[in-house]
C-alpha positions as CSV (number, residue, x, y, z in Angstrom):
1,M,4.1,-10.9,7.7
2,N,3.8,-7.6,5.9
3,S,0.5,-7.5,4.0
4,N,2.3,-6.2,0.9
5,L,4.7,-9.2,1.0
6,S,1.9,-11.6,1.6
7,E,0.0,-10.2,-1.5
8,K,3.2,-10.6,-3.6
9,A,3.5,-14.2,-2.4
10,L,-0.1,-14.9,-3.3
11,I,0.4,-13.4,-6.7
12,L,3.4,-15.7,-7.3
13,Q,1.2,-18.7,-6.4
14,S,-1.7,-17.6,-8.6
15,S,-2.6,-17.2,-12.3
16,L,-3.6,-13.6,-13.0
17,L,-5.7,-12.1,-15.8
18,Q,-7.7,-9.0,-16.6
19,K,-11.0,-8.8,-18.4
20,T,-13.3,-5.9,-19.3
21,S,-16.7,-6.0,-17.7
22,F,-18.5,-6.0,-21.1
23,N,-16.8,-9.3,-22.0
24,K,-19.3,-11.4,-20.1
25,R,-18.7,-14.6,-22.0
26,A,-15.0,-14.6,-21.2
27,I,-15.7,-13.8,-17.5
28,K,-18.1,-16.8,-17.3
29,V,-15.5,-19.1,-18.9
30,Y,-12.8,-18.0,-16.5
31,E,-15.1,-18.3,-13.5
32,R,-15.9,-21.9,-14.5
33,L,-12.1,-22.5,-14.5
34,G,-11.8,-21.3,-10.9
35,F,-10.8,-17.6,-11.4
36,K,-12.3,-15.1,-9.1
37,T,-12.4,-11.3,-9.4
38,F,-10.3,-9.7,-6.7
39,R,-10.1,-6.1,-7.8
40,T,-11.8,-3.8,-10.3
41,C,-10.5,-0.6,-11.9
42,E,-11.5,1.8,-14.6
43,G,-10.0,1.9,-18.1
44,E,-10.5,4.3,-21.0
45,I,-10.1,3.9,-24.8
46,S,-11.1,6.7,-27.1
47,N,-12.8,8.6,-24.3
48,E,-15.0,5.6,-23.5
49,K,-14.7,4.5,-19.9
50,F,-15.1,0.8,-18.9
51,E,-14.6,-1.4,-15.9
52,I,-11.7,-3.9,-15.8
53,Y,-11.9,-7.0,-13.7
54,Q,-8.7,-8.4,-12.3
55,M,-9.1,-12.1,-11.8
56,R,-6.9,-14.8,-10.3
57,R,-6.9,-18.4,-9.4
58,K,-4.7,-20.4,-7.1
59,V,-2.1,-22.5,-8.9
60,I,-2.4,-26.2,-7.8
């Protein structure tokens, strides 16, 4: 299977969310609920850069 297709299939079977790295409390809560960081990227607001965690969890 094409890796792009398999990633799309995984996304359809997962719950997705994004959290900023400075929001430690929310990250801990979502990790306790089974979410795992699968990608990070950089964001910017008012010339301030910050890291964004993309998190997902498999839907049961």
